N, CA, C, O and the ligand as a Tripos MOL2 file, in Angstrom:
@<TRIPOS>MOLECULE
protein
  237   235    60     0     0
PROTEIN
NO_CHARGES

@<TRIPOS>ATOM
      1 N         212.6520   -9.1550   82.7560 N.3       1 MET1
      2 CA        213.8070   -8.8950   81.8460 C.3       1 MET1
      3 C         214.3650  -10.3400   81.4270 C.2       1 MET1
      4 O         214.8880  -11.1020   82.2400 O.2       1 MET1
      5 N         214.2030  -10.6160   80.1310 N.am      2 ALA2
      6 CA        214.6970  -11.8420   79.4540 C.3       2 ALA2
      7 C         216.0630  -11.6910   79.1690 C.2       2 ALA2
      8 O         216.4860  -10.5960   78.7990 O.2       2 ALA2
      9 N         216.9040  -12.7960   79.3160 N.am      3 SER3
     10 CA        218.1880  -12.8370   78.9150 C.3       3 SER3
     11 C         218.5270  -14.1540   78.2290 C.2       3 SER3
     12 O         217.7460  -15.1050   78.2430 O.2       3 SER3
     13 N         219.6350  -14.1810   77.6680 N.am      4 THR4
     14 CA        219.9510  -15.2840   76.7920 C.3       4 THR4
     15 C         221.1060  -16.1250   77.3750 C.2       4 THR4
     16 O         222.1110  -15.5920   77.8450 O.2       4 THR4
     17 N         220.9250  -17.4580   77.3280 N.am      5 CYS5
     18 CA        222.1010  -18.3030   77.7990 C.3       5 CYS5
     19 C         223.2500  -18.1560   77.0300 C.2       5 CYS5
     20 O         223.1660  -18.2070   75.8030 O.2       5 CYS5
     21 N         224.4890  -17.9510   77.6850 N.am      6 PRO6
     22 CA        225.6270  -17.7700   77.0490 C.3       6 PRO6
     23 C         226.2370  -19.0350   76.3710 C.2       6 PRO6
     24 O         227.1770  -18.9700   75.5780 O.2       6 PRO6
     25 N         225.6490  -20.1420   76.7330 N.am      7 LYS7
     26 CA        226.1980  -21.3550   76.1280 C.3       7 LYS7
     27 C         225.4620  -21.7870   75.0430 C.2       7 LYS7
     28 O         226.0550  -22.2360   74.0620 O.2       7 LYS7
     29 N         224.0490  -21.7070   75.0790 N.am      8 CYS8
     30 CA        223.2100  -22.3370   73.8550 C.3       8 CYS8
     31 C         222.3550  -21.3210   73.3700 C.2       8 CYS8
     32 O         221.5850  -21.6550   72.4690 O.2       8 CYS8
     33 N         222.3200  -19.9990   73.8250 N.am      9 SER9
     34 CA        221.4180  -18.9810   73.3900 C.3       9 SER9
     35 C         219.8720  -19.2050   73.7150 C.2       9 SER9
     36 O         218.9440  -18.5640   73.2210 O.2       9 SER9
     37 N         219.7820  -20.2030   74.6110 N.am     10 GLY10
     38 CA        218.3510  -20.4920   74.9550 C.3      10 GLY10
     39 C         217.8290  -19.4540   75.9980 C.2      10 GLY10
     40 O         218.6010  -18.5860   76.4060 O.2      10 GLY10
     41 N         216.5890  -19.5160   76.4230 N.am     11 GLU11
     42 CA        215.9770  -18.6580   77.1410 C.3      11 GLU11
     43 C         216.3170  -18.9350   78.6330 C.2      11 GLU11
     44 O         216.2230  -20.0430   79.1620 O.2      11 GLU11
     45 N         216.7320  -17.7730   79.2590 N.am     12 MET12
     46 CA        217.1090  -17.9570   80.7210 C.3      12 MET12
     47 C         215.8690  -17.5670   81.5390 C.2      12 MET12
     48 O         215.2280  -16.5440   81.3010 O.2      12 MET12
     49 N         215.5690  -18.4240   82.4990 N.am     13 ARG13
     50 CA        214.4080  -18.1240   83.4110 C.3      13 ARG13
     51 C         214.9830  -17.5930   84.7750 C.2      13 ARG13
     52 O         215.9790  -18.0880   85.3020 O.2      13 ARG13
     53 N         214.3150  -16.6090   85.2670 N.am     14 SER14
     54 CA        214.8020  -15.9750   86.4350 C.3      14 SER14
     55 C         213.9860  -16.3540   87.5890 C.2      14 SER14
     56 O         212.7620  -16.3980   87.4630 O.2      14 SER14
     57 N         214.5720  -16.6410   88.7460 N.am     15 ILE15
     58 CA        213.9090  -17.0210   89.9910 C.3      15 ILE15
     59 C         214.5550  -16.1880   91.1060 C.2      15 ILE15
     60 O         215.7640  -16.2510   91.3320 O.2      15 ILE15
     61 N         213.7410  -15.4320   91.7730 N.am     16 ILE16
     62 CA        214.2300  -14.6020   92.9730 C.3      16 ILE16
     63 C         213.8310  -15.1420   94.2860 C.2      16 ILE16
     64 O         212.6320  -15.2410   94.5490 O.2      16 ILE16
     65 N         214.6640  -15.4710   95.0640 N.am     17 LYS17
     66 CA        214.4100  -16.1620   96.4350 C.3      17 LYS17
     67 C         214.8150  -15.1260   97.4440 C.2      17 LYS17
     68 O         215.9260  -14.5990   97.3840 O.2      17 LYS17
     69 N         213.9110  -14.8150   98.3950 N.am     18 SER18
     70 CA        214.1870  -14.1000   99.4920 C.3      18 SER18
     71 C         214.9770  -14.8050  100.6430 C.2      18 SER18
     72 O         214.5650  -15.8790  101.0810 O.2      18 SER18
     73 N         216.0560  -14.2430  101.1150 N.am     19 LEU19
     74 CA        216.7860  -14.7670  102.0800 C.3      19 LEU19
     75 C         216.2630  -14.8250  103.5120 C.2      19 LEU19
     76 O         216.7430  -15.5410  104.3910 O.2      19 LEU19
     77 N         215.1230  -13.9140  103.6700 N.am     20 SER20
     78 CA        214.4910  -13.9270  105.0120 C.3      20 SER20
     79 C         213.4510  -14.9980  105.0390 C.2      20 SER20
     80 O         212.6840  -14.9750  106.0010 O.2      20 SER20
     81 N         213.3010  -15.9330  104.1400 N.am     21 ALA21
     82 CA        212.4360  -16.9580  104.1990 C.3      21 ALA21
     83 C         212.9380  -17.8810  105.3200 C.2      21 ALA21
     84 O         214.1200  -17.8490  105.6630 O.2      21 ALA21
     85 N         212.0170  -18.7300  105.9080 N.am     22 ARG22
     86 CA        212.4410  -19.5220  107.0340 C.3      22 ARG22
     87 C         212.4560  -21.0010  106.8470 C.2      22 ARG22
     88 O         211.4710  -21.5630  106.3680 O.2      22 ARG22
     89 N         213.5630  -21.6840  107.2130 N.am     23 VAL23
     90 CA        213.5380  -23.1750  107.1630 C.3      23 VAL23
     91 C         213.5890  -23.6230  108.4830 C.2      23 VAL23
     92 O         214.5810  -23.4340  109.1860 O.2      23 VAL23
     93 N         212.4150  -24.3040  108.9350 N.am     24 GLY24
     94 CA        212.2200  -24.7070  110.3030 C.3      24 GLY24
     95 C         212.3760  -23.4670  111.2710 C.2      24 GLY24
     96 O         211.7320  -22.4370  111.0730 O.2      24 GLY24
     97 N         213.1630  -23.5930  112.2110 N.am     25 PRO25
     98 CA        213.3670  -22.5800  113.2400 C.3      25 PRO25
     99 C         214.3750  -21.5770  112.7140 C.2      25 PRO25
    100 O         214.5380  -20.5780  113.4150 O.2      25 PRO25
    101 N         215.0530  -21.6750  111.6350 N.am     26 PHE26
    102 CA        216.1400  -20.7490  111.1880 C.3      26 PHE26
    103 C         215.6400  -20.0140  109.9080 C.2      26 PHE26
    104 O         214.9030  -20.5510  109.0800 O.2      26 PHE26
    105 N         216.1130  -18.7210  109.8200 N.am     27 SER27
    106 CA        215.8100  -18.0120  108.5780 C.3      27 SER27
    107 C         217.1380  -18.4670  107.6430 C.2      27 SER27
    108 O         218.2530  -18.7470  108.0820 O.2      27 SER27
    109 N         216.7410  -18.4630  106.3330 N.am     28 VAL28
    110 CA        217.8410  -18.9010  105.3850 C.3      28 VAL28
    111 C         219.0240  -18.0300  105.5740 C.2      28 VAL28
    112 O         220.1470  -18.5160  105.4320 O.2      28 VAL28
    113 N         218.8640  -16.7670  105.8880 N.am     29 LYS29
    114 CA        219.9800  -15.8570  105.9730 C.3      29 LYS29
    115 C         221.0110  -16.1960  107.1490 C.2      29 LYS29
    116 O         222.2180  -15.9850  107.0260 O.2      29 LYS29
    117 N         220.4420  -16.7310  108.2820 N.am     30 SER30
    118 CA        221.2240  -17.1440  109.3700 C.3      30 SER30
    119 C         222.1240  -18.3380  109.0420 C.2      30 SER30
    120 O         223.1020  -18.5740  109.7520 O.2      30 SER30
    121 N         221.8520  -19.0120  108.1000 N.am     31 LEU31
    122 CA        222.6080  -20.1930  107.6560 C.3      31 LEU31
    123 C         223.7710  -19.7750  106.6870 C.2      31 LEU31
    124 O         224.5830  -20.6270  106.3250 O.2      31 LEU31
    125 N         223.8550  -18.5600  106.2910 N.am     32 LEU32
    126 CA        224.8660  -18.1230  105.3380 C.3      32 LEU32
    127 C         226.0680  -17.7530  106.0790 C.2      32 LEU32
    128 O         225.9950  -17.4410  107.2670 O.2      32 LEU32
    129 N         227.2510  -17.7730  105.3910 N.am     33 PRO33
    130 CA        228.4060  -17.1230  105.9910 C.3      33 PRO33
    131 C         228.2430  -15.6960  106.1760 C.2      33 PRO33
    132 O         227.4580  -15.0410  105.4910 O.2      33 PRO33
    133 N         229.0500  -15.1460  107.1920 N.am     34 THR34
    134 CA        228.7890  -13.7650  107.5460 C.3      34 THR34
    135 C         228.9800  -12.8740  106.3300 C.2      34 THR34
    136 O         228.2480  -11.8900  106.2280 O.2      34 THR34
    137 N         229.8090  -13.1000  105.4830 N.am     35 GLU35
    138 CA        230.1070  -12.1470  104.3510 C.3      35 GLU35
    139 C         228.9700  -12.1320  103.3320 C.2      35 GLU35
    140 O         228.9540  -11.2350  102.4900 O.2      35 GLU35
    141 N         227.9730  -13.1130  103.3550 N.am     36 LEU36
    142 CA        226.8350  -13.0470  102.5620 C.3      36 LEU36
    143 C         225.5570  -12.5460  103.2480 C.2      36 LEU36
    144 O         224.4940  -12.4010  102.6440 O.2      36 LEU36
    145 N         225.7280  -12.3030  104.4890 N.am     37 GLN37
    146 CA        224.5010  -11.9390  105.2920 C.3      37 GLN37
    147 C         224.0210  -10.4130  105.0610 C.2      37 GLN37
    148 O         222.9850  -10.0110  105.5890 O.2      37 GLN37
    149 N         224.7350   -9.6720  104.3360 N.am     38 GLU38
    150 CA        224.4200   -8.3320  103.9240 C.3      38 GLU38
    151 C         223.4050   -8.4000  102.7700 C.2      38 GLU38
    152 O         222.7280   -7.4050  102.5120 O.2      38 GLU38
    153 N         223.2790   -9.5150  102.0810 N.am     39 TYR39
    154 CA        222.3110   -9.5570  101.0040 C.3      39 TYR39
    155 C         220.9490  -10.1050  101.4730 C.2      39 TYR39
    156 O         220.8440  -10.9400  102.3720 O.2      39 TYR39
    157 N         219.8900   -9.5600  100.7800 N.am     40 ASN40
    158 CA        218.5050   -9.8250  101.2000 C.3      40 ASN40
    159 C         217.8960  -10.8430  100.1710 C.2      40 ASN40
    160 O         216.9280  -11.5060  100.5420 O.2      40 ASN40
    161 N         218.3090  -10.9860   99.1210 N.am     41 SER41
    162 CA        217.8020  -12.0310   98.2530 C.3      41 SER41
    163 C         218.7790  -12.5920   97.2240 C.2      41 SER41
    164 O         219.8500  -12.0220   97.0130 O.2      41 SER41
    165 N         218.4340  -13.6620   96.6070 N.am     42 VAL42
    166 CA        219.2760  -14.2530   95.5660 C.3      42 VAL42
    167 C         218.5620  -14.5200   94.3100 C.2      42 VAL42
    168 O         217.4880  -15.1220   94.3210 O.2      42 VAL42
    169 N         219.1480  -14.0700   93.1540 N.am     43 GLU43
    170 CA        218.4570  -14.3540   91.9290 C.3      43 GLU43
    171 C         219.1350  -15.4960   91.2600 C.2      43 GLU43
    172 O         220.3610  -15.5080   91.1500 O.2      43 GLU43
    173 N         218.3700  -16.4730   90.8000 N.am     44 ILE44
    174 CA        219.0090  -17.6090   90.1000 C.3      44 ILE44
    175 C         218.4620  -17.6010   88.6080 C.2      44 ILE44
    176 O         217.2590  -17.6590   88.3510 O.2      44 ILE44
    177 N         219.3670  -17.5320   87.7450 N.am     45 LYS45
    178 CA        218.9080  -17.6280   86.2920 C.3      45 LYS45
    179 C         219.2450  -18.9500   85.8760 C.2      45 LYS45
    180 O         220.3530  -19.4380   86.0970 O.2      45 LYS45
    181 N         218.2600  -19.5880   85.2400 N.am     46 ILE46
    182 CA        218.5390  -21.0080   84.7540 C.3      46 ILE46
    183 C         218.0850  -21.0530   83.2330 C.2      46 ILE46
    184 O         217.0320  -20.5170   82.8890 O.2      46 ILE46
    185 N         218.9010  -21.7000   82.3490 N.am     47 CYS47
    186 CA        218.5710  -21.7490   81.1820 C.3      47 CYS47
    187 C         217.4780  -22.9570   80.8530 C.2      47 CYS47
    188 O         217.7530  -24.1320   81.0950 O.2      47 CYS47
    189 N         216.3350  -22.5880   80.3330 N.am     48 ALA48
    190 CA        215.3270  -23.6080   80.1490 C.3      48 ALA48
    191 C         215.7110  -24.6750   79.1170 C.2      48 ALA48
    192 O         215.0270  -25.6950   79.0330 O.2      48 ALA48
    193 N         216.7730  -24.4840   78.3330 N.am     49 ALA49
    194 CA        217.1340  -25.5080   77.3550 C.3      49 ALA49
    195 C         218.2570  -26.4790   77.7360 C.2      49 ALA49
    196 O         218.2140  -27.6770   77.4540 O.2      49 ALA49
    197 N         219.3570  -25.8370   78.4530 N.am     50 CYS50
    198 CA        220.4370  -26.7130   78.7710 C.3      50 CYS50
    199 C         220.6920  -26.7590   80.2270 C.2      50 CYS50
    200 O         221.5760  -27.5250   80.6090 O.2      50 CYS50
    201 N         220.0690  -26.0740   81.0640 N.am     51 GLY51
    202 CA        220.2260  -26.0160   82.4760 C.3      51 GLY51
    203 C         221.2110  -25.2780   83.0750 C.2      51 GLY51
    204 O         221.3920  -25.3030   84.2920 O.2      51 GLY51
    205 N         221.9370  -24.5470   82.2270 N.am     52 TYR52
    206 CA        223.1040  -23.6690   82.6700 C.3      52 TYR52
    207 C         222.5310  -22.6040   83.6780 C.2      52 TYR52
    208 O         221.5190  -21.9790   83.3630 O.2      52 TYR52
    209 N         223.1130  -22.3980   84.8000 N.am     53 ALA53
    210 CA        222.6260  -21.5510   85.8820 C.3      53 ALA53
    211 C         223.6150  -20.4620   86.3260 C.2      53 ALA53
    212 O         224.8120  -20.7140   86.4620 O.2      53 ALA53
    213 N         223.1630  -19.4110   86.5180 N.am     54 GLU54
    214 CA        223.9400  -18.2550   87.0780 C.3      54 GLU54
    215 C         223.2110  -17.7500   88.3770 C.2      54 GLU54
    216 O         221.9830  -17.6790   88.4360 O.2      54 GLU54
    217 N         224.0900  -17.3860   89.4720 N.am     55 LEU55
    218 CA        223.4620  -16.8730   90.6720 C.3      55 LEU55
    219 C         223.9970  -15.4110   90.8560 C.2      55 LEU55
    220 O         225.1560  -15.0750   90.6120 O.2      55 LEU55
    221 N         222.9970  -14.5770   91.3220 N.am     56 TYR56
    222 CA        223.2540  -13.1980   91.5810 C.3      56 TYR56
    223 C         222.8780  -12.9320   93.0460 C.2      56 TYR56
    224 O         221.7890  -13.3220   93.4660 O.2      56 TYR56
    225 N         223.7250  -12.2980   93.8160 N.am     57 TRP57
    226 CA        223.3860  -11.8920   95.0880 C.3      57 TRP57
    227 C         222.7670  -10.5680   95.0500 C.2      57 TRP57
    228 O         223.3480   -9.7160   94.3780 O.2      57 TRP57
    229 N         221.6980  -10.2510   95.6490 N.am     58 LEU58
    230 CA        220.9450   -8.9480   95.5740 C.3      58 LEU58
    231 C         220.8500   -8.4130   96.9550 C.2      58 LEU58
    232 O         220.6030   -9.1570   97.9040 O.2      58 LEU58
    233 N         221.0570   -7.0320   97.0950 N.am     59 LYS59
    234 CA        221.0660   -6.3320   98.3450 C.3      59 LYS59
    235 C         219.5370   -5.7830   98.4690 C.2      59 LYS59
    236 O         219.1950   -5.1240   99.4510 O.2      59 LYS59
    237 ZN        221.5460  -22.8860   77.6000 Zn       60 ZN60
@<TRIPOS>BOND
     1     1     2 1
     2     2     3 1
     3     3     4 2
     4     3     5 am
     5     5     6 1
     6     6     7 1
     7     7     8 2
     8     7     9 am
     9     9    10 1
    10    10    11 1
    11    11    12 2
    12    11    13 am
    13    13    14 1
    14    14    15 1
    15    15    16 2
    16    15    17 am
    17    17    18 1
    18    18    19 1
    19    19    20 2
    20    19    21 am
    21    21    22 1
    22    22    23 1
    23    23    24 2
    24    23    25 am
    25    25    26 1
    26    26    27 1
    27    27    28 2
    28    27    29 am
    29    29    30 1
    30    30    31 1
    31    31    32 2
    32    31    33 am
    33    33    34 1
    34    34    35 1
    35    35    36 2
    36    35    37 am
    37    37    38 1
    38    38    39 1
    39    39    40 2
    40    39    41 am
    41    41    42 1
    42    42    43 1
    43    43    44 2
    44    43    45 am
    45    45    46 1
    46    46    47 1
    47    47    48 2
    48    47    49 am
    49    49    50 1
    50    50    51 1
    51    51    52 2
    52    51    53 am
    53    53    54 1
    54    54    55 1
    55    55    56 2
    56    55    57 am
    57    57    58 1
    58    58    59 1
    59    59    60 2
    60    59    61 am
    61    61    62 1
    62    62    63 1
    63    63    64 2
    64    63    65 am
    65    65    66 1
    66    66    67 1
    67    67    68 2
    68    67    69 am
    69    69    70 1
    70    70    71 1
    71    71    72 2
    72    71    73 am
    73    73    74 1
    74    74    75 1
    75    75    76 2
    76    75    77 am
    77    77    78 1
    78    78    79 1
    79    79    80 2
    80    79    81 am
    81    81    82 1
    82    82    83 1
    83    83    84 2
    84    83    85 am
    85    85    86 1
    86    86    87 1
    87    87    88 2
    88    87    89 am
    89    89    90 1
    90    90    91 1
    91    91    92 2
    92    91    93 am
    93    93    94 1
    94    94    95 1
    95    95    96 2
    96    95    97 am
    97    97    98 1
    98    98    99 1
    99    99   100 2
   100    99   101 am
   101   101   102 1
   102   102   103 1
   103   103   104 2
   104   103   105 am
   105   105   106 1
   106   106   107 1
   107   107   108 2
   108   107   109 am
   109   109   110 1
   110   110   111 1
   111   111   112 2
   112   111   113 am
   113   113   114 1
   114   114   115 1
   115   115   116 2
   116   115   117 am
   117   117   118 1
   118   118   119 1
   119   119   120 2
   120   119   121 am
   121   121   122 1
   122   122   123 1
   123   123   124 2
   124   123   125 am
   125   125   126 1
   126   126   127 1
   127   127   128 2
   128   127   129 am
   129   129   130 1
   130   130   131 1
   131   131   132 2
   132   131   133 am
   133   133   134 1
   134   134   135 1
   135   135   136 2
   136   135   137 am
   137   137   138 1
   138   138   139 1
   139   139   140 2
   140   139   141 am
   141   141   142 1
   142   142   143 1
   143   143   144 2
   144   143   145 am
   145   145   146 1
   146   146   147 1
   147   147   148 2
   148   147   149 am
   149   149   150 1
   150   150   151 1
   151   151   152 2
   152   151   153 am
   153   153   154 1
   154   154   155 1
   155   155   156 2
   156   155   157 am
   157   157   158 1
   158   158   159 1
   159   159   160 2
   160   159   161 am
   161   161   162 1
   162   162   163 1
   163   163   164 2
   164   163   165 am
   165   165   166 1
   166   166   167 1
   167   167   168 2
   168   167   169 am
   169   169   170 1
   170   170   171 1
   171   171   172 2
   172   171   173 am
   173   173   174 1
   174   174   175 1
   175   175   176 2
   176   175   177 am
   177   177   178 1
   178   178   179 1
   179   179   180 2
   180   179   181 am
   181   181   182 1
   182   182   183 1
   183   183   184 2
   184   183   185 am
   185   185   186 1
   186   186   187 1
   187   187   188 2
   188   187   189 am
   189   189   190 1
   190   190   191 1
   191   191   192 2
   192   191   193 am
   193   193   194 1
   194   194   195 1
   195   195   196 2
   196   195   197 am
   197   197   198 1
   198   198   199 1
   199   199   200 2
   200   199   201 am
   201   201   202 1
   202   202   203 1
   203   203   204 2
   204   203   205 am
   205   205   206 1
   206   206   207 1
   207   207   208 2
   208   207   209 am
   209   209   210 1
   210   210   211 1
   211   211   212 2
   212   211   213 am
   213   213   214 1
   214   214   215 1
   215   215   216 2
   216   215   217 am
   217   217   218 1
   218   218   219 1
   219   219   220 2
   220   219   221 am
   221   221   222 1
   222   222   223 1
   223   223   224 2
   224   223   225 am
   225   225   226 1
   226   226   227 1
   227   227   228 2
   228   227   229 am
   229   229   230 1
   230   230   231 1
   231   231   232 2
   232   231   233 am
   233   233   234 1
   234   234   235 1
   235   235   236 2
@<TRIPOS>SUBSTRUCTURE
     1 MET1         2 RESIDUE 1 A MET
     2 ALA2         6 RESIDUE 1 A ALA
     3 SER3        10 RESIDUE 1 A SER
     4 THR4        14 RESIDUE 1 A THR
     5 CYS5        18 RESIDUE 1 A CYS
     6 PRO6        22 RESIDUE 1 A PRO
     7 LYS7        26 RESIDUE 1 A LYS
     8 CYS8        30 RESIDUE 1 A CYS
     9 SER9        34 RESIDUE 1 A SER
    10 GLY10       38 RESIDUE 1 A GLY
    11 GLU11       42 RESIDUE 1 A GLU
    12 MET12       46 RESIDUE 1 A MET
    13 ARG13       50 RESIDUE 1 A ARG
    14 SER14       54 RESIDUE 1 A SER
    15 ILE15       58 RESIDUE 1 A ILE
    16 ILE16       62 RESIDUE 1 A ILE
    17 LYS17       66 RESIDUE 1 A LYS
    18 SER18       70 RESIDUE 1 A SER
    19 LEU19       74 RESIDUE 1 A LEU
    20 SER20       78 RESIDUE 1 A SER
    21 ALA21       82 RESIDUE 1 A ALA
    22 ARG22       86 RESIDUE 1 A ARG
    23 VAL23       90 RESIDUE 1 A VAL
    24 GLY24       94 RESIDUE 1 A GLY
    25 PRO25       98 RESIDUE 1 A PRO
    26 PHE26      102 RESIDUE 1 A PHE
    27 SER27      106 RESIDUE 1 A SER
    28 VAL28      110 RESIDUE 1 A VAL
    29 LYS29      114 RESIDUE 1 A LYS
    30 SER30      118 RESIDUE 1 A SER
    31 LEU31      122 RESIDUE 1 A LEU
    32 LEU32      126 RESIDUE 1 A LEU
    33 PRO33      130 RESIDUE 1 A PRO
    34 THR34      134 RESIDUE 1 A THR
    35 GLU35      138 RESIDUE 1 A GLU
    36 LEU36      142 RESIDUE 1 A LEU
    37 GLN37      146 RESIDUE 1 A GLN
    38 GLU38      150 RESIDUE 1 A GLU
    39 TYR39      154 RESIDUE 1 A TYR
    40 ASN40      158 RESIDUE 1 A ASN
    41 SER41      162 RESIDUE 1 A SER
    42 VAL42      166 RESIDUE 1 A VAL
    43 GLU43      170 RESIDUE 1 A GLU
    44 ILE44      174 RESIDUE 1 A ILE
    45 LYS45      178 RESIDUE 1 A LYS
    46 ILE46      182 RESIDUE 1 A ILE
    47 CYS47      186 RESIDUE 1 A CYS
    48 ALA48      190 RESIDUE 1 A ALA
    49 ALA49      194 RESIDUE 1 A ALA
    50 CYS50      198 RESIDUE 1 A CYS
    51 GLY51      202 RESIDUE 1 A GLY
    52 TYR52      206 RESIDUE 1 A TYR
    53 ALA53      210 RESIDUE 1 A ALA
    54 GLU54      214 RESIDUE 1 A GLU
    55 LEU55      218 RESIDUE 1 A LEU
    56 TYR56      222 RESIDUE 1 A TYR
    57 TRP57      226 RESIDUE 1 A TRP
    58 LEU58      230 RESIDUE 1 A LEU
    59 LYS59      234 RESIDUE 1 A LYS
    60 ZN60       237 GROUP 0 **** ****
């Protein structure tokens, strides 16, 4: 799903990261505040032209 940057109308690239990935002995999820631990992944949309970024928490 392509979307457009609200700042410059450039192309937004989407990256989805799983929060169950591990960083050393910890899962990424365990490093988050309790109120965010119900989410399973995070989607980062970054404008390829100006670098504007949006973050979406996904369940
Ligand atoms: Zn932009």
